[in-house]
C-alpha positions as CSV (number, residue, x, y, z in Angstrom):
1,M,-2.5,-9.0,19.3
2,S,1.1,-9.3,18.3
3,I,1.8,-5.6,18.0
4,V,-0.2,-2.7,19.5
5,V,0.9,0.9,18.7
6,R,-1.0,3.3,20.9
7,N,-0.9,7.1,20.4
8,I,2.7,7.1,19.6
9,G,4.5,10.2,18.4
10,K,8.0,11.2,17.6
11,Q,9.5,14.7,17.4
12,F,13.0,15.6,16.2
13,G,13.5,19.1,17.5
14,D,10.8,21.2,15.9
15,V,10.0,18.5,13.3
16,V,7.0,16.2,14.1
17,A,7.8,12.9,12.4
18,A,4.8,11.0,13.8
19,K,1.7,12.1,15.8
20,D,-1.1,10.1,17.5
21,V,-0.5,6.9,15.5
22,N,-2.7,4.0,16.5
23,F,-3.0,0.5,15.0
24,E,-2.9,-3.2,15.9
25,I,-1.4,-6.2,14.1
26,R,-2.7,-9.6,14.8
27,E,-0.5,-12.7,15.3
28,G,0.7,-14.0,12.0
29,E,-0.4,-11.0,9.9
30,L,1.5,-9.6,7.0
31,V,0.9,-5.8,7.1
32,A,2.2,-3.0,4.9
33,L,3.1,0.4,6.3
34,L,2.4,2.5,3.3
35,G,2.8,6.2,2.6
36,P,4.7,8.8,0.5
37,S,8.4,9.4,1.0
38,G,9.0,11.4,4.2
39,G,5.6,10.6,5.6
40,G,6.8,9.0,8.8
41,K,6.4,5.3,8.1
42,T,10.0,4.4,8.6
43,T,10.1,6.4,11.9
44,V,7.2,4.3,13.1
45,L,8.9,1.1,12.1
46,R,12.1,2.1,13.9
47,M,10.2,2.9,17.0
48,I,8.6,-0.5,17.0
49,A,12.1,-2.0,16.5
50,G,13.6,0.0,19.4
51,L,16.0,1.9,17.1
52,E,14.1,5.2,17.9
53,M,12.4,6.1,21.2
54,P,8.8,7.5,21.0
55,S,8.3,11.0,22.3
56,E,4.9,9.9,23.5
57,G,2.6,6.9,23.5
58,D,3.1,3.1,24.0
59,I,4.4,0.2,22.0
60,I,3.2,-3.2,23.1
61,I,4.6,-6.5,21.7
62,R,2.8,-9.7,22.7
63,G,1.3,-8.0,25.7
64,Q,4.4,-6.4,27.0
65,R,5.1,-2.6,26.9
66,V,8.5,-2.3,25.3
67,N,9.1,1.4,25.3
68,D,12.0,1.0,27.7
69,V,13.1,-2.5,26.5
70,P,16.5,-2.4,24.6
71,V,16.4,-3.4,20.9
72,Q,18.4,-6.6,21.5
73,K,15.8,-7.8,24.0
74,R,12.6,-7.3,21.9
75,N,13.0,-10.5,19.9
76,I,12.5,-8.6,16.7
77,G,14.1,-9.3,13.3
78,F,14.9,-6.2,11.3
79,V,15.8,-5.9,7.7
80,F,17.3,-2.7,6.4
81,Q,16.7,-1.2,3.0
82,N,20.4,-1.4,2.1
83,Y,20.8,-5.0,3.4
84,A,23.6,-4.0,5.9
85,L,25.4,-7.3,5.3
86,F,29.0,-7.7,6.6
87,K,31.2,-7.5,3.5
88,T,34.0,-9.6,4.9
89,M,31.7,-12.4,5.9
90,S,30.4,-15.3,3.8
91,V,26.6,-15.9,3.4
92,A,26.7,-18.6,6.1
93,K,28.6,-16.4,8.5
94,N,26.3,-13.4,7.9
95,I,23.3,-15.6,8.7
96,A,25.0,-17.1,11.8
97,F,26.2,-13.7,13.2
98,G,23.2,-13.0,15.5
99,L,23.2,-16.6,16.8
100,K,26.8,-16.4,17.9
101,I,26.0,-13.1,19.7
102,K,23.2,-15.0,21.5
103,K,25.7,-17.8,22.3
104,W,23.9,-20.6,20.5
105,S,25.9,-23.9,20.4
106,K,27.9,-24.6,17.3
107,A,25.7,-27.6,16.4
108,D,22.5,-25.5,16.7
109,I,24.0,-22.7,14.6
110,E,25.0,-25.1,11.8
111,S,21.5,-26.7,11.9
112,R,19.7,-23.3,11.8
113,V,21.9,-21.9,9.0
114,A,21.3,-25.0,6.9
115,E,17.6,-24.8,7.5
116,L,17.5,-21.1,6.4
117,L,19.7,-21.7,3.4
118,E,17.2,-24.3,2.2
119,L,14.1,-22.2,3.1
120,L,15.3,-19.0,1.4
121,E,16.7,-20.8,-1.7
122,L,20.3,-19.9,-0.9
123,R,21.8,-23.4,-0.9
124,G,25.1,-23.5,-2.8
125,L,25.8,-19.8,-2.0
126,E,26.8,-20.2,1.6
127,K,30.5,-19.6,0.9
128,R,30.0,-16.6,-1.3
129,Y,30.5,-13.0,-0.1
130,P,27.9,-10.2,-0.5
131,H,29.7,-8.7,-3.5
132,Q,29.4,-12.0,-5.4
133,L,25.5,-12.0,-5.0
134,S,22.7,-10.4,-7.0
135,G,20.5,-7.8,-5.3
136,G,17.7,-10.3,-4.8
137,Q,20.1,-12.8,-3.3
138,R,21.5,-10.2,-0.9
139,Q,18.0,-9.3,0.2
140,R,17.3,-13.0,0.9
141,V,20.5,-13.3,3.0
142,A,19.5,-10.2,5.0
143,I,16.0,-11.7,5.7
144,A,17.6,-15.1,6.6
145,R,19.9,-13.3,9.1
146,A,16.9,-11.5,10.6
147,L,15.0,-14.8,10.9
148,A,17.8,-16.8,12.3
149,P,17.1,-16.2,16.0
150,K,13.5,-17.1,15.5
151,P,12.0,-13.6,16.2
152,S,8.4,-13.1,17.2
153,V,8.1,-10.2,14.8
154,L,9.8,-9.4,11.5
155,L,10.2,-5.8,10.4
156,L,11.4,-4.8,6.9
157,D,12.2,-1.3,5.8
158,E,11.6,-0.9,2.0
159,P,12.8,-4.5,1.5
160,F,12.6,-4.4,-2.3
161,G,13.6,-0.8,-2.9
162,A,17.2,-1.5,-4.1
163,V,16.4,-4.0,-6.8
164,D,15.0,-3.7,-10.4
165,A,11.4,-4.2,-11.3
166,K,11.7,-7.8,-12.4
167,I,13.5,-8.9,-9.3
168,R,11.1,-6.8,-7.1
169,Q,8.2,-8.8,-8.5
170,E,9.9,-12.1,-7.9
171,L,10.7,-11.0,-4.3
172,R,7.1,-10.1,-3.7
173,E,5.9,-13.5,-4.6
174,W,8.7,-15.1,-2.7
175,L,7.9,-13.1,0.5
176,T,4.3,-14.1,0.3
177,R,5.2,-17.8,0.1
178,L,7.7,-17.4,2.9
179,H,5.2,-15.7,5.2
180,H,2.7,-18.5,4.4
181,D,5.2,-21.1,5.4
182,L,6.5,-19.4,8.5
183,N,3.4,-17.5,9.7
184,V,5.6,-15.0,11.5
185,T,4.0,-11.6,12.2
186,T,5.5,-9.3,9.6
187,L,5.4,-5.5,9.1
188,F,7.0,-4.0,6.1
189,V,7.5,-0.4,4.9
190,T,6.9,0.6,1.3
191,H,5.9,3.6,-0.7
192,D,4.8,1.4,-3.6
193,Q,1.0,1.1,-3.7
194,E,1.0,-1.9,-6.0
195,E,3.4,-3.8,-3.8
196,A,1.3,-3.1,-0.7
197,M,-1.9,-4.2,-2.4
198,E,-0.4,-7.4,-3.8
199,V,1.5,-8.7,-0.8
200,S,-0.2,-7.6,2.5
201,N,-3.2,-8.8,4.4
202,R,-3.9,-5.3,5.6
203,I,-2.5,-1.8,4.9
204,V,-1.7,1.0,7.3
205,I,-1.5,4.3,5.5
206,I,0.6,7.1,7.0
207,A,1.2,10.6,5.6
208,K,2.7,13.7,7.2
209,G,3.2,11.6,10.4
210,R,-0.5,10.8,10.8
211,L,-2.5,7.7,10.3
212,E,-4.9,8.1,7.4
213,Q,-6.6,4.7,7.2
214,I,-6.2,1.0,8.0
215,G,-7.9,-1.8,6.0
216,T,-7.5,-4.6,3.6
217,P,-6.3,-3.8,0.1
218,R,-9.8,-4.0,-1.2
219,E,-11.2,-1.7,1.6
220,V,-8.7,1.1,1.2
221,Y,-9.1,0.9,-2.6
222,E,-12.9,0.8,-2.7
223,Q,-13.7,2.7,0.5
224,P,-11.1,5.4,0.9
225,K,-11.6,7.4,4.1
226,N,-10.6,10.7,2.6
227,E,-9.3,12.3,-0.5
228,F,-5.7,11.7,0.2
229,V,-6.2,7.9,0.4
230,A,-8.5,8.0,-2.7
231,R,-5.8,9.7,-4.7
232,F,-2.8,7.8,-3.2
233,I,-4.3,4.3,-3.7
234,G,-4.7,3.7,-7.4
235,V,-6.1,6.3,-9.8
236,M,-9.2,8.4,-9.1
237,N,-11.0,11.1,-11.0
238,V,-11.8,13.9,-8.5
239,V,-14.3,16.6,-9.5
240,E,-15.7,19.7,-7.8
241,A,-19.5,19.6,-7.7
242,E,-22.1,22.2,-6.6
243,V,-24.9,20.5,-4.6
244,K,-28.4,21.8,-4.7
245,N,-31.6,19.9,-3.6
246,G,-29.8,16.5,-3.6
247,M,-28.2,16.9,-6.9
248,G,-24.5,17.6,-7.6
249,R,-23.6,19.3,-10.8
250,V,-20.2,19.4,-12.6
251,G,-20.4,21.1,-15.9
252,E,-23.1,19.2,-17.9
253,M,-22.9,16.1,-15.6
254,E,-25.4,15.5,-12.7
255,F,-24.8,13.3,-9.7
256,P,-27.7,12.3,-7.4
257,L,-26.5,12.9,-3.8
258,V,-28.8,11.8,-1.0
259,N,-28.8,13.7,2.3
260,V,-25.9,15.9,1.3
261,P,-26.3,19.6,2.2
262,D,-26.3,22.3,-0.5
263,G,-22.9,23.8,-1.3
264,P,-19.6,22.6,-2.7
265,A,-18.6,19.0,-2.6
266,R,-15.8,16.8,-4.0
267,L,-16.7,13.6,-5.8
268,G,-14.4,10.8,-6.8
269,F,-14.7,7.8,-9.1
270,R,-12.3,5.2,-10.4
271,P,-11.5,4.9,-14.1
272,Y,-13.3,1.5,-14.2
273,A,-16.5,3.2,-13.2
274,V,-16.5,5.3,-16.4
275,Q,-18.6,3.7,-19.1
276,I,-17.9,4.7,-22.8
277,S,-19.7,3.7,-26.0
278,S,-19.2,4.5,-29.6
279,D,-23.1,4.5,-29.8
280,L,-23.9,8.1,-29.2
281,T,-27.4,7.2,-28.0
282,Q,-26.4,4.6,-25.4
283,F,-25.3,6.9,-22.6
284,R,-26.4,10.4,-21.5
285,Y,-23.3,12.5,-22.0
286,R,-21.4,13.3,-25.2
287,A,-17.6,13.5,-25.1
288,V,-14.6,13.2,-27.4
289,L,-11.9,10.5,-26.9
290,R,-8.8,12.6,-26.9
291,R,-5.9,10.2,-26.0
292,T,-5.3,6.5,-25.6
293,F,-2.4,5.1,-23.5
294,F,-1.2,1.5,-23.8
295,L,-0.7,-0.2,-20.3
296,G,-0.2,-3.8,-21.4
297,I,-3.4,-5.8,-21.1
298,M,-5.3,-2.6,-20.2
299,L,-5.7,0.8,-22.0
300,R,-6.2,4.2,-20.3
301,V,-8.3,6.6,-22.3
302,E,-9.0,10.3,-21.7
303,V,-12.3,11.8,-22.8
304,E,-13.2,15.4,-22.9
305,L,-16.7,16.7,-22.3
306,A,-18.1,19.8,-24.0
307,S,-17.4,21.8,-20.8
308,G,-13.7,21.0,-21.1
309,L,-13.6,18.5,-18.2
310,I,-11.2,15.6,-18.8
311,I,-12.2,12.2,-17.5
312,R,-9.9,9.1,-17.3
313,A,-11.2,5.6,-18.0
314,R,-9.7,2.1,-18.3
315,M,-10.7,-0.8,-20.4
316,T,-9.3,-3.9,-22.0
317,K,-7.8,-3.9,-25.5
318,E,-10.6,-6.3,-26.5
319,E,-13.3,-3.8,-25.3
320,Y,-11.6,-1.0,-27.1
321,A,-11.4,-2.9,-30.4
322,T,-15.0,-4.2,-30.1
323,L,-16.4,-0.7,-29.6
324,G,-14.3,0.6,-32.5
325,L,-12.8,3.4,-30.5
326,R,-10.0,5.7,-31.7
327,D,-8.6,9.1,-30.8
328,E,-10.8,12.1,-31.7
329,L,-13.9,9.8,-32.0
330,E,-17.1,11.3,-30.5
331,V,-18.5,8.9,-27.8
332,S,-21.3,8.7,-25.2
333,M,-20.4,8.2,-21.6
334,Q,-21.6,8.0,-18.0
335,I,-20.3,7.4,-14.5
336,R,-21.9,4.3,-13.0
337,Q,-20.4,4.6,-9.5
338,Y,-19.0,7.6,-7.6
339,R,-18.1,8.6,-4.0
340,L,-18.4,11.6,-1.9
341,L,-14.9,12.4,-0.6
342,A,-13.8,13.8,2.7
343,T,-11.0,16.3,2.5
344,D,-7.6,15.4,4.0
345,G,-7.7,14.9,7.8
346,T,-11.5,14.9,8.1
347,S,-14.2,12.2,8.1
348,L,-17.8,12.4,7.1
349,A,-20.6,12.2,9.6
350,P,-21.8,8.6,10.0
351,E,-25.3,9.4,8.7
352,V,-24.0,10.8,5.4
353,P,-23.9,8.2,2.6
354,V,-20.5,8.2,1.0
355,S,-20.8,5.9,-2.0
356,Y,-23.4,6.0,-4.8
357,Q,-24.5,3.6,-7.5
358,L,-26.6,4.8,-10.4
359,P,-30.1,3.2,-10.5
360,P,-30.2,0.1,-12.8
361,H,-32.3,1.8,-15.5
362,I,-29.8,4.7,-15.7
363,A,-26.7,2.5,-15.4
364,E,-27.9,0.4,-18.3
365,G,-28.4,3.5,-20.4
366,I,-32.2,3.1,-20.8
């Protein structure tokens, strides 16, 4: 493992910023540290970097416990959200700064700076100053400076937070290509779910200072560990069901639930799991399409059941047109896949199934 975080915690006075956080990052992985603002993710990143000392637990980098190792000896590249470039230094001198501190030879510094200018698509900008660069260029200079000493680990704190949406998308694609070329272990902090899903190999989700889930983008989206993750990653309909004799009921809707005890339960399903038809006989439940939202190639629609429950669904523009849908049209609908949710901070017993698929004859509306 390149990085091992073992039971680390951090307390500032009476405020607990992180508690019992555990995860491992393999050599060469690109991992996102994702969570809401103020959730503790940057604190965890700064502890790995050595900019904050953990109140408890251990941080191990390439087999060495580094709790007491100064930041300058951890061989880590750190990129701050606000770039932190030296305003009075040119691009080339900013990149070379750490190498001079480490007393590299002049020839080696010039060679490394030239290599990074080429790699990070900065050639021709080496004599410019930070105020003469775009936001995206400044971020690439900051990353070049962090990579210059050939660190074993690269840490980035909200690396694309200070640029507009178009540049942010370009930087995501650029970071993915850069990581593929360099294969350096990379951990970056973000509160942008789409960014984490698009860029990373795995996602570490932290909220209120605690680890909620670790997994690939697909795992955290399709198999959320609890309700917080289900709501935070993507969009999810969450409904309160009353379970009796293996059947959960929400208004007029029924959800088969195997081995689930009688009583209240929370169910979740993604908008893509909602099937809608203008043929009132195709699916079991009747509803009215109340609102349609344009999202580019996709549309989000809201349908209201007779009980007043609002359900969100997504479909392509082509599907919408083919079905002849429009606002205030009566439709039939069903939920083809749903999930039993654990509440925040809890997990379900292993023997309890947590994901359900409607039987084929029901899913097909027969």
